[in-house]
N, C-alpha and C positions, 0 to 999 in steps of 0.2 A: 158477128159475121154478116157481111153484105155481099151481094153478087153471087159469086161462085166459089165452091169449095172443091177444087180439082187439082190436077197435077201441078199447075202453076202456083196455086195459093196454099196448098196443104203444107209444104215445108215451113212456111212462115208461121202458120198456126201451130204446127208441131213444135217448133222452137219456143214459141211463147208458152205453150202448155208445159213443156219440159222445165222451163224456168219456174213456173208456178208450182209444179209438182215438187221440184227440189226444195222449195220453201214450204211445202205442205199447205199452200194457200188454197182455200176452198174456191171452186170454180162453178159458176152456173152459166153454161154456154147458151147464148141467145142466137138461135138460127132463124128468127122471125123474118129477117130481111134477106135470107138466102134464097136465090132463085134456082140454083142448080147444084147438084152434088154428083160427082162421078165416083168410080170405084176407088180412086186414091183417097178421096174424102171419106168414103164409107170405111175403108180400111183404117184410116187414122182414128175415126171415132170408135170403131170396134176395139182397136188396140188401147186407146185411152181409157175407155170404160173398163176393159179387163184389168189394166194396170191399176186403175183407181180402186177397183174391188179387191184385188189381191193385196195392195199396199195400204188400204184403209184411207185413201186420199179422197176427200169430199169433192166429187165431180158429178154434176148433173147437167142434163140438156133440158132447157126450158120447153114447156109444152106447146108454146105458140110457134108452130112450124107451118110454113106455107104448104098448101095441098100438093104441089108438084114434088116437094121434098119428102113429105109424109108418104106419098105414094111409093117412093123408092124404099123408104123404111118398111112399109107394109109388104112390098114385093119380096123383100129379103127377110121378112119376119123379124124385123128389128125395131118395131114400134115401141116395144117395152123399154128401149133406151131413153125414150122421151119421158121425163118424169111426169107423174100425175099432177094435175092442177090441185092446189091446196083446197081443202074442204072449206066451204063458207058456212057450215052449220054450227 
C-alpha cells in the first residue's frame, strides 16, 4: 500500500484481499509507504485480521509502519496487529 488507505482506496484492497483469502494465499501486508489511514481503512484491517484468525488464513501486517499510521494504531490500541519483527538472535 502507498499513499492513503481510506474510503476511496479501501474497496480496492478489500477486493484484492478477498480474492487472496478465497485461494488461502498467505498475505504479508506492507504499510511502510502508507501516509494516512482513516476509519474505513482501520475497519477493513480489523475485519481482515479477525477473519484471518477465525478461518486460519495466514495474514500479517509488516512491522515497518510510518509513525503517523502507527500513532493511529496506538490510539486505537491496535498496535498488536502489526507483527513483531523477526528475531535476529
